[in-house]
C-alpha positions in Angstrom: 0.1 -0.1 -0.1 1.6 3.4 -1.0 0.3 5.5 1.7 1.4 5.6 5.7 -2.0 6.3 6.6 -3.2 3.1 4.6 -0.3 0.7 6.0 -1.6 1.7 9.7 -5.3 1.3 9.7 -4.7 -1.7 7.5 -2.4 -3.1 10.4 -4.9 -1.9 12.8 -7.9 -3.9 10.7 -6.2 -7.2 10.4 -5.5 -7.0 14.3 -9.2 -6.4 14.8 -9.9 -9.5 12.5 -7.5 -11.7 14.8 -8.7 -10.6 18.2 -11.1 -12.5 20.2 -14.6 -11.3 19.8 -18.1 -12.2 18.4 -18.3 -9.8 15.7 -15.9 -8.7 13.3 -17.5 -5.6 11.8 -16.0 -2.4 12.0 -17.6 -0.7 15.0 -17.0 -3.8 17.4 -13.5 -3.9 16.4 -12.9 -0.5 16.9 -14.1 -0.6 20.7 -12.1 -3.7 21.0 -8.8 -2.0 19.6 -6.6 0.2 21.7 -5.9 2.5 18.9 -9.5 1.8 17.1 -11.0 4.7 15.2 -14.5 3.8 13.6 -14.4 6.4 11.1 -11.0 5.5 10.3 -11.3 2.2 10.0 -14.8 2.7 7.7 -12.9 5.1 5.3 -10.0 2.6 4.8 -12.1 -0.2 4.1 -15.1 1.6 2.4 -13.7 4.7 0.3 -9.6 4.3 0.3 -8.6 3.7 -3.3 -6.0 1.1 -2.6 -5.9 -1.8 -5.4 -6.8 -5.2 -4.1 -5.8 -7.2 -7.1 -1.8 -7.0 -6.6 -2.4 -7.5 -2.6 -4.3 -11.0 -3.4 -1.5 -12.1 -6.2 1.1 -11.4 -3.4 -1.0 -13.5 -1.0 -1.4 -16.2 -3.4 2.0 -16.6 -4.5 3.3 -16.9 -0.7 0.8 -19.3 0.5 1.3 -21.7 -2.5 4.9 -21.5 -1.9 4.1 -22.5 1.7 1.7 -25.6 1.0 2.5 -26.5 -2.6 -1.0 -27.2 -3.5 -1.9 -30.4 -5.7 -5.4 -28.8 -6.2 -7.3 -25.8 -6.8 -11.0 -25.9 -5.5 -13.5 -23.8 -7.6 -16.8 -22.9 -5.5 -19.0 -19.9 -4.0 -20.0 -19.0 -0.4 -23.0 -17.1 0.1 -23.6 -14.2 2.9 -27.7 -13.9 3.9 -28.6 -10.2 3.7 -31.5 -8.0 4.8 -32.6 -5.2 2.3 -31.4 -4.4 -1.2 -28.7 -1.8 -1.3 -25.9 -4.2 -0.5 -24.0 -4.6 -3.3 -25.2 -7.8 -5.5 -27.8 -8.6 -3.0 -30.8 -10.5 -4.7 -33.0 -13.4 -3.8 -31.1 -16.6 -5.0 -30.1 -19.9 -3.8 -28.2 -19.4 -0.5 -25.8 -22.2 0.7 -25.5 -20.9 4.1 -29.3 -21.3 4.5 -30.0 -24.1 1.9 -32.8 -22.3 0.6 -33.6 -19.3 -1.7 -33.3 -16.1 0.3 -31.8 -12.5 0.0 -28.1 -12.8 0.0 -24.6 -11.8 -1.8 -22.8 -14.9 -3.4 -18.9 -14.8 -3.9 -17.1 -17.0 -6.4 -13.8 -18.2 -4.7 -10.7 -20.1 -5.7 -8.8 -22.2 -3.1 -5.1 -23.9 -2.9 -5.4 -27.5 -1.3 -3.4 -30.4 -0.3 -4.7 -33.5 2.0 -3.3 -31.8 5.0 -3.7 -27.9 4.1 -5.7 -25.2 2.4 -6.0 -21.6 1.7 -8.0 -19.2 0.1 -6.3 -17.5 -3.3 -8.9 -15.5 -5.1 -12.5 -13.9 -4.7 -15.1 -12.1 -7.0 -18.5 -10.9 -6.3 -21.3 -12.7 -8.3 -23.4 -9.7 -9.7 -27.1 -11.2 -10.4 -28.9 -9.9 -13.6 -31.3 -7.4 -12.0 -28.6 -5.7 -11.1 -27.1 -5.0 -14.8 -29.6 -2.2 -15.7 -30.3 -1.0 -12.2 -28.1 2.2 -12.7 -29.5 3.6 -9.4 -28.6 0.6 -7.2 -25.4 0.2 -9.4 -24.2 3.9 -8.5 -25.2 4.2 -4.6 -23.0 0.6 -4.5 -19.9 1.7 -6.2 -20.2 -1.0 -9.0 -17.7 0.2 -11.8 -19.2 0.7 -15.3 -17.5 -2.1 -16.7 -18.9 -4.9 -14.4 -22.1 -6.7 -15.6 -23.9 -10.1 -14.7 -21.5 -12.7 -15.6 -22.0 -16.5 -15.0 -20.4 -18.2 -12.0 -18.6 -20.4 -14.3 -17.1 -17.1 -16.1 -16.2 -15.5 -13.0 -14.5 -18.6 -11.7 -12.4 -19.0 -15.0 -11.2 -15.5 -14.8 -10.2 -16.3 -11.2 -8.3 -19.2 -12.2 -6.3 -16.9 -15.2 -5.7 -14.4 -12.7 -2.2 -15.5 -11.8 1.1 -16.5 -13.2 0.9 -19.5 -10.9 1.1 -22.9 -12.1 -2.3 -24.4 -12.1 -2.6 -27.9 -10.6 -5.6 -30.0 -11.0 -8.9 -28.1 -10.7 -11.8 -29.6 -8.5 -15.1 -28.4 -8.0 -18.9 -29.5 -7.2 -21.7 -30.4 -9.6 -22.5 -26.6 -9.7 -19.6 -25.9 -11.9 -18.9 -29.8 -13.1 -22.0 -29.9 -14.9 -21.1 -26.9 -17.2 -19.5 -28.5 -20.3 -18.7 -25.2 -21.5 -16.9 -24.7 -18.3 -14.8 -27.8 -18.5 -13.9 -27.4 -22.3 -12.7 -23.9 -21.2 -10.4 -25.4 -18.9 -9.3 -28.3 -21.6 -8.6 -25.2 -24.1 -5.9 -23.9 -21.4 -4.6 -26.9 -20.7 -5.7 -27.2 -17.3 -6.6 -30.9 -15.8 -9.8 -31.2 -13.6 -11.9 -33.9 -11.7 -14.9 -32.6 -11.2 -18.6 -33.9 -9.6 -21.2 -34.0 -12.5 -25.0 -34.7 -12.5 -25.9 -38.3 -12.9 -28.4 -37.3 -15.4 -25.9 -36.0 -17.7 -25.8 -37.9 -20.7 -22.9 -39.7 -22.7 -21.9 -42.6 -25.2 -19.8 -45.6 -24.7 -16.5 -45.0 -25.5 -16.5 -47.6 -28.4 -19.3 -46.0 -30.1 -18.4 -44.8 -33.6 -20.6 -42.2 -35.9 -21.6 -43.2 -39.2 -22.3 -41.1 -42.1 -25.8 -41.6 -43.7 -26.0 -41.7 -47.4 -26.6 -38.6 -49.3 -30.0 -38.2 -50.1 -30.7 -35.3 -52.5 -30.4 -31.6 -52.7 -29.2 -29.4 -49.8 -26.1 -30.1 -48.0 -24.6 -33.2 -47.0 -25.8 -35.1 -44.1 -23.4 -34.9 -41.1 -22.2 -37.8 -39.4 -24.2 -39.0 -36.2 -24.1 -41.9 -33.7 -26.8 -44.8 -34.3 -27.8 -44.9 -30.6 -29.3 -42.2 -28.3 -27.0 -41.3 -25.5 -27.8 -42.5 -22.2 -27.6 -40.9 -18.4 -24.3 -41.8 -16.4 -26.3 -43.8 -14.1 -27.2 -46.3 -16.6 -23.4 -47.0 -17.4 -23.2 -48.8 -14.0 -24.1 -52.6 -14.2 -23.6 -55.8 -12.2 -20.6 -56.5 -14.3 -19.1 -52.8 -13.3 -15.8 -53.4 -11.9 -15.0 -51.7 -8.3 -11.8 -50.9 -6.6 -11.8 -50.3 -2.7 -9.5 -47.1 -2.4 -8.4 -45.3 1.1 -8.0 -41.8 0.6 -7.0 -40.2 4.0 -7.6 -40.7 7.6 -10.4 -38.9 8.8 -11.6 -38.0 12.4 -13.5 -41.0 12.9 -11.4 -43.6 11.2 -10.0 -44.1 7.8 -11.9 -42.9 4.9 -12.4 -46.2 2.3 -15.0 -46.7 -0.3 -15.3 -48.6 -3.8 -15.0 -46.6 -7.0 -14.9 -47.6 -10.9 -13.3 -45.9 -13.6 -15.0 -45.9 -17.1 -14.3 -44.0 -20.3 -17.1 -42.3 -22.0 -18.1 -39.6 -24.5 -20.2 -36.8 -22.9 -23.0 -36.0 -25.1 -26.0 -33.7 -25.6 -26.2 -30.4 -27.4 -23.6 -28.4 -25.3 -21.1 -31.1 -25.5 -21.6 -31.5 -29.4 -21.2 -27.7 -29.9 -18.2 -27.5 -28.0 -16.9 -30.7 -29.8 -17.6 -28.8 -33.3 -15.7 -25.5 -32.7 -12.3 -26.7 -32.9 -13.0 -28.7 -36.1 -13.8 -25.3 -37.9 -17.4 -25.2 -37.3 -20.4 -28.0 -38.1 -19.6 -28.7 -41.7 -16.0 -29.7 -41.0 -16.8 -31.7 -38.1 -16.4 -35.7 -38.1 -18.9 -36.5 -35.8 -16.4 -38.0 -33.2 -17.1 -36.8 -29.5 -14.0 -36.8 -27.3 -13.0 -39.5 -24.8 -13.5 -38.6 -21.0 -13.1 -40.1 -17.7 -15.7 -41.0 -15.5 -14.9 -41.6 -11.9 -18.0 -43.4 -10.0 -18.1 -44.3 -6.0 -20.5 -46.7 -4.7 -20.1 -47.8 -1.2 -20.3 -51.6 -0.4 -23.4 -51.0 1.5 -24.8 -48.6 -1.1 -27.8 -49.8 -3.7 -26.7 -47.4 -6.2 -23.7 -45.2 -6.8 -23.3 -41.9 -4.5 -21.0 -39.8 -6.8 -20.0 -39.1 -10.1 -16.9 -37.0 -11.5 -15.6 -36.4 -14.8 -12.1 -35.7 -15.8 -10.0 -35.0 -18.8 -7.3 -37.1 -17.1 -6.5 -40.2 -19.1 -8.3 -43.5 -17.7 -5.4 -45.2 -16.9 -4.5 -42.3 -14.1 -3.9 -44.2 -10.8 -7.4 -44.3 -9.3 -6.1 -43.4 -5.5 -5.0 -39.9 -7.4 -8.5 -39.5 -8.9 -10.2 -40.2 -5.5 -7.8 -38.0 -3.6 -8.1 -34.9 -5.7 -12.0 -35.4 -6.1 -12.3 -35.5 -2.2 -10.2 -32.7 -1.8 -13.0 -30.5 -2.3 -13.9 -30.9 1.0 -11.3 -29.0 2.6 -13.3 -25.8 1.2 -15.8 -26.3 3.8 -13.2 -25.9 6.5 -11.8 -22.9 5.0 -15.3 -21.4 4.6 -15.9 -22.3 8.2 -12.5 -20.8 9.7 -12.9 -17.6 7.7 -16.4 -16.8 8.8 -16.2 -18.3 12.6 -12.5 -17.1 13.2 -12.1 -14.0 11.0 -15.6 -12.8 10.6 -15.7 -13.2 6.6 -19.4 -12.9 6.7 -19.6 -9.9 9.2 -18.7 -7.1 6.8 -21.7 -4.6 7.4 -20.7 -2.2 4.2 -22.8 -1.9 1.2 -20.2 -1.1 -1.7 -18.4 -3.1 -4.1 -14.9 -1.8 -3.2 -16.1 -2.6 0.5 -16.6 -5.9 0.2 -13.5 -6.9 -2.4 -11.2 -4.9 0.3 -12.9 -6.8 3.4 -12.4 -10.3 1.8 -8.8 -9.7 0.7 -7.8 -8.6 4.3 -9.6 -11.5 5.9 -7.5 -13.6 3.3 -4.3 -11.9 4.5 -5.2 -13.1 8.0 -5.4 -16.6 6.8 -2.7 -19.2 7.7 -2.9 -22.3 5.9 -5.2 -24.7 7.4 -3.8 -28.0 8.5 
């Protein structure tokens, strides 16, 4: 931070986040701090023009150097809010409450291993109703260039925000069900293991398209598959071979389950469209959908699978590695819990775009890699 007063109040705000106390909003922090000044802290967080992006980049470099992450986890966290003035607030699904409610949603990327994790990047999701509400945008200080962008596109921007080497990317089905998102990661050379919806459709690995005979005037008929795509859950039969895998030691003992690995060809309109684009368009496409690796979990005492993950890693990747990476997504729940309960991630009471980004950056600055 370039100015002495910014550094002073930044250090003061960080101490306030670390001190014991139920609330980590500005007024109670200022009252607990011997040198606290509510007006100065308000100005530092909500109005001071310091840039948060370079601060986060530096934090990410230092934290990744400490824990050497095996995966980056993509997810989002919600903050229930009253009223309509706080930036990005809308009635939408709120994970904190498990239902639709008035809330803010922030997309995040975290670095993780089996034994440690820490947040790297954040971006506020701006609902569609905010895109054209100029009065609300002006009051909340939303920059003119910021509009409504899907969470998957926000996540892609966060992943590309650093010059760090990107390891395997993992996410829940909220992101994994987007074929566009998975394809965008592949185009950038990033590997992933993402949870997917069992109702997503695919074809067998050995399925081949055929070229129908030309039947008269008009453009040639495009290659097509003879059989219809099937949902992923139909790929698991009594003959499917499962392997028992242990991926970590949990608080209640060893975490073990059965997993199967299959090769499939994701299908459907979005998968077909994304497969056509690299070929130069619909007319140049040979009709072959790409192979992907499907990881399926079915515990021994379960009557059907309990989890599905799609990956662009080859099918001969060690099953233990696929399982370990897929299961590392759990660490983000530990991060959110510690950031909320210990550092006041959800205690910010300001309403502005700048204030929200400043607060989550300062909370991240006080994070120590959780082990």
